[in-house]
C-alpha positions, 0 to 999 in steps of 0.5 A: 526723603526720610530715613529709616533703619530696618524694623527691630532685629527682624533681619540684621543681615540686610545691608543699609544700602539694599534696605534704603534703596528698596524702601525709595523705589518700593520694592519688596525685601525678600528674606530667605531663612533656611529652616533647620533639618529636623529630619536627621538624628542630632548627633552631637547630643547623641555623642554627648550622651554616650560620652557622658555614659561612657565617662561614668562607666570608666569611672565607676570600674575604676572605683571598683577596682581601687576598692578591690586593691585596697581590700586585697592589700588590707587582707595581705596586711592583716595575715602578715600582722596576725603571722608575726604576732601570735596570739592576741590578748585583750582583757584576759581573753586570747585570740589565736589568729593563726593556727598552731604549727603542730 
């Protein structure tokens, strides 16, 4: 009696005893393969795409809010410095950063 294993990796789920019994008796081995359901929507890919797009949108809005906050803080700082400093002179040219009080 010759001993053979199933050919290649065609069906690794067939138990060896069943394969040998089918080989010894000449019975056929039926392999049932379930096909992937391609009619439906691949929800995992759709949700992943929406998740990435949502994260990018939130990140972009976060950057916009941070930039606006920094510009607002810089404008307030410049206003406070200009009010406290009065006229600024560089090389004989004087700039008044605030209006005169009169």
